[in-house]
C-alpha positions as CSV (number, residue, x, y, z in Angstrom):
1,M,0.1,-0.2,0.2
2,K,1.4,3.0,-1.3
3,N,0.0,5.0,1.3
4,I,1.1,3.8,3.8
5,I,4.9,4.0,4.7
6,S,5.0,2.3,8.3
7,E,4.5,-1.6,8.9
8,I,0.9,-2.9,8.3
9,I,-0.4,-3.6,12.0
10,L,-3.3,-5.7,12.5
11,L,-4.9,-7.0,15.8
12,D,-1.6,-4.7,17.1
13,K,0.5,-7.1,15.4
14,P,2.8,-6.1,12.3
15,V,1.8,-8.2,9.3
16,S,4.9,-10.5,8.2
17,S,4.2,-9.9,4.1
18,V,2.3,-7.4,2.2
19,N,1.5,-9.7,-0.5
20,D,-0.8,-11.7,2.5
21,I,-2.8,-8.6,2.5
22,G,-4.3,-8.0,-0.7
23,H,-6.1,-4.6,-2.1
24,P,-7.4,-2.6,1.3
25,W,-11.2,-3.4,-0.1
26,D,-10.2,-7.3,0.1
27,L,-9.1,-6.7,3.5
28,I,-11.9,-5.0,5.2
29,H,-14.1,-7.7,3.9
30,K,-11.8,-10.5,6.1
31,I,-12.2,-8.7,9.1
32,G,-14.5,-11.2,10.1
33,D,-12.2,-14.4,9.4
34,L,-9.3,-12.4,11.0
35,L,-11.1,-12.3,14.2
36,S,-12.7,-15.5,14.1
37,D,-10.5,-17.6,15.9
38,I,-9.6,-15.2,18.6
39,P,-11.9,-15.7,21.7
40,S,-13.6,-12.6,23.2
41,S,-12.6,-11.0,26.1
42,N,-15.7,-11.6,28.0
43,S,-15.1,-8.0,29.3
44,S,-18.0,-6.0,31.2
45,I,-18.2,-2.2,31.3
46,D,-20.7,-0.1,33.0
47,N,-23.4,1.6,30.7
48,V,-21.6,-0.5,27.7
49,V,-23.3,-2.9,25.4
50,I,-21.0,-5.5,24.2
51,N,-23.0,-8.0,21.6
52,E,-21.0,-11.1,20.3
53,E,-23.8,-12.8,18.4
54,N,-22.0,-12.0,15.3
55,G,-18.5,-12.5,16.3
56,P,-16.1,-11.4,19.2
57,V,-15.2,-8.6,20.5
58,V,-12.0,-8.3,22.0
59,I,-10.8,-5.5,23.9
60,D,-7.3,-5.0,25.1
61,D,-6.8,-4.6,29.5
62,T,-5.5,-0.8,28.8
63,A,-7.9,0.3,26.0
64,T,-10.7,2.6,27.5
65,V,-14.6,2.6,26.5
66,E,-16.2,5.4,27.7
67,P,-20.1,5.3,28.9
68,F,-23.1,4.9,26.5
69,T,-21.0,3.0,23.6
70,V,-22.2,0.0,21.7
71,L,-19.6,-2.6,20.5
72,N,-20.4,-5.0,18.2
73,G,-18.7,-8.0,17.2
74,P,-16.4,-8.7,15.2
75,L,-14.7,-6.2,16.7
76,F,-10.8,-5.6,17.9
77,L,-9.9,-2.7,19.9
78,G,-6.1,-2.5,20.8
79,K,-3.7,-1.3,23.5
80,N,-4.5,2.3,24.8
81,T,-7.1,3.1,22.8
82,L,-9.8,5.2,23.4
83,V,-13.1,4.7,22.6
84,K,-15.6,8.1,23.5
85,S,-19.2,8.2,24.9
86,H,-22.0,7.5,22.6
87,S,-20.0,5.6,20.1
88,K,-21.1,2.4,17.9
89,I,-18.5,0.7,16.5
90,A,-18.8,-2.6,14.4
91,N,-17.3,-5.3,12.3
92,S,-13.7,-3.1,12.6
93,I,-10.0,-3.7,13.9
94,I,-8.8,-0.1,16.0
95,N,-5.6,-0.8,16.0
96,H,-3.3,0.9,19.3
97,H,-3.1,4.6,20.6
98,C,-6.2,5.4,18.8
99,K,-8.8,7.8,19.7
100,I,-12.3,7.0,17.8
101,S,-16.0,8.1,18.2
102,G,-19.3,8.5,16.5
103,E,-20.8,5.2,14.2
104,I,-17.3,3.1,12.4
105,H,-18.4,0.4,10.8
106,S,-16.4,-2.6,9.0
107,S,-13.5,-0.6,8.7
108,I,-9.5,-0.4,9.8
109,F,-7.3,2.2,12.0
110,Q,-3.9,2.0,12.1
111,P,-2.2,3.2,15.2
112,Y,-2.1,7.0,16.6
113,S,-5.2,7.9,14.5
114,N,-8.2,9.9,15.5
115,K,-11.2,10.1,14.9
116,A,-12.9,11.5,18.0
117,H,-16.3,13.0,17.0
118,D,-19.2,12.2,15.5
119,G,-19.2,11.0,11.9
120,F,-20.0,8.2,10.4
121,L,-17.0,6.0,8.6
122,G,-17.6,2.4,6.6
123,H,-16.0,0.2,4.9
124,S,-12.9,2.3,4.9
125,F,-8.8,2.0,5.9
126,V,-7.0,4.5,7.7
127,G,-3.4,4.7,7.8
128,S,-1.5,5.9,10.7
129,W,-1.6,9.5,12.2
130,V,-4.6,10.9,10.7
131,N,-6.9,13.0,12.0
132,L,-10.6,12.9,10.8
133,G,-11.9,16.4,11.7
134,A,-15.7,16.6,13.8
135,G,-18.5,15.1,11.2
136,T,-15.9,13.6,8.5
137,T,-18.3,11.2,6.5
138,T,-17.8,8.5,4.2
139,S,-20.1,7.3,1.7
140,N,-19.5,3.5,1.4
141,L,-22.4,2.4,-0.8
142,K,-23.6,3.7,-4.4
143,N,-26.8,5.0,-5.0
144,N,-27.2,2.6,-7.9
145,Y,-26.0,-0.2,-5.7
146,S,-23.3,-1.0,-8.3
147,N,-19.7,-2.2,-7.4
148,V,-17.6,0.8,-6.2
149,S,-14.2,1.7,-8.3
150,V,-11.4,3.2,-7.0
151,K,-7.9,4.8,-9.0
152,W,-5.1,2.5,-7.5
153,N,-1.6,2.9,-8.7
154,G,-2.7,4.9,-11.6
155,E,-5.4,2.7,-12.7
156,L,-9.7,2.9,-12.4
157,I,-10.4,-0.1,-11.0
158,D,-13.2,-2.5,-9.9
159,T,-13.3,-3.7,-6.1
160,G,-15.9,-6.1,-6.8
161,Y,-17.6,-5.0,-4.0
162,I,-20.9,-2.7,-3.6
163,F,-19.7,-1.8,-0.5
164,F,-16.7,0.3,0.2
165,G,-15.7,3.4,1.5
166,S,-12.5,5.3,1.4
167,I,-8.5,4.3,1.8
168,I,-7.1,7.1,3.9
169,G,-3.2,7.8,3.7
170,D,-0.5,8.2,6.9
171,H,-0.9,11.9,8.2
172,V,-4.1,13.0,6.4
173,K,-6.2,15.8,7.8
174,T,-9.6,16.1,7.2
175,A,-11.5,19.6,7.8
176,I,-14.8,19.8,9.8
177,G,-18.0,18.7,8.0
178,T,-16.0,16.5,5.0
179,N,-17.9,14.4,3.0
180,L,-16.0,11.5,1.4
181,N,-17.6,9.8,-1.5
182,T,-17.9,5.8,-2.4
183,G,-13.9,5.0,-3.6
184,T,-12.2,8.2,-2.5
185,V,-8.4,7.8,-2.0
186,I,-6.4,10.4,-0.3
187,G,-2.6,10.5,-0.6
188,I,-0.4,10.0,2.4
189,G,0.3,13.6,3.6
190,S,-2.7,15.5,2.3
191,N,-5.2,17.8,4.3
192,V,-8.9,18.3,2.9
193,V,-10.7,20.9,3.3
194,S,-13.8,20.6,1.7
195,Q,-17.7,20.7,3.1
196,S,-19.3,19.4,-0.4
197,F,-17.5,15.7,-2.0
198,P,-13.8,16.3,-2.9
199,P,-12.7,14.6,-6.0
200,R,-12.5,10.6,-5.5
201,Y,-8.6,10.7,-5.6
202,I,-6.3,13.0,-4.1
203,P,-2.8,13.2,-5.0
204,P,-0.2,13.1,-2.0
205,F,1.0,15.8,-0.1
206,S,-2.0,18.0,-1.3
207,L,-4.2,20.2,-0.2
208,Y,-7.6,20.8,-1.4
209,Y,-8.9,23.8,-0.7
210,K,-12.1,25.9,-2.5
211,G,-12.7,23.2,-5.2
212,K,-8.3,23.5,-6.4
213,I,-5.5,20.6,-5.6
214,T,-2.2,22.4,-4.6
215,K,0.7,20.4,-3.5
216,I,2.2,21.1,0.2
217,S,5.6,21.8,0.6
218,F,7.4,19.2,2.2
219,D,9.0,21.5,5.1
220,D,5.0,22.3,6.2
221,F,4.3,19.1,5.9
222,C,7.1,17.6,8.5
223,N,6.7,20.8,10.6
224,T,3.0,19.7,11.1
225,A,3.7,15.6,11.2
226,E,6.0,16.6,13.5
227,K,3.7,18.4,15.9
228,A,0.7,15.9,15.8
229,M,3.9,12.8,16.7
230,S,5.0,14.9,19.5
231,R,1.9,14.9,21.3
232,R,1.8,11.5,21.5
233,G,5.6,10.8,22.6
234,K,7.1,10.0,19.2
235,F,9.0,11.7,16.3
236,L,9.5,11.5,12.8
237,S,12.4,9.4,12.5
238,S,15.0,10.2,10.0
239,T,14.3,6.7,8.0
240,E,10.8,7.6,7.9
241,K,11.8,11.4,6.4
242,N,13.8,9.9,3.8
243,I,10.4,7.5,2.9
244,L,8.5,10.3,2.8
245,H,10.7,12.9,0.9
246,N,10.8,9.9,-1.9
247,I,7.5,9.8,-2.1
248,Y,6.9,13.8,-2.3
249,K,9.4,13.6,-5.1
250,T,7.6,11.6,-7.1
251,C,4.4,13.1,-7.0
């Protein structure tokens, strides 16, 4: 996945081979299989509904689930993940150190990403260090129920599924009220400021604002990334910066 520079994490563990992953849309539809052999945590949390009828609900001991939340299996909540009050989460993998809220269905979050406010996220793959502004919402089903297509490696590909939302690359930021169409791909390091549907493909390191796409300077990107990472006690390593800069030069 070119939108992800770090190791792919599933169930809080690195995936041994990228070749085992397949496309993001295939991975989304394998969430139940990935969790099928893992026993539920058998957790009981005050004022939280935990429904295991359709699969296990696995909650790490260090995860926090605030009151008045509904958790529907299959579901994995990783280490130090926070689920805020009044959330509804189902059929998803939320890896470690994420902050989530609102309605999330059939989605995968890589570590250190935030969706800390209301809004619907469905059948989507979210990279690391993403911040989704309040009210950010994805469409995951077309009005005519036809298969969702995505722009992937320069080609328009039929996913083969009628349900698919967005692929959101590492270090992406969305403004409040952002609406994403089915099959939207947002490249690594991009910033989306829009209350109407932005394009279904936004190149890496782009600012989408007032209907126009401009390229973010690499220094500005690094400054923002370093500030965001420092809030979690992390830093942008020279190796990561070199990888990102190589991607930047090809965009």
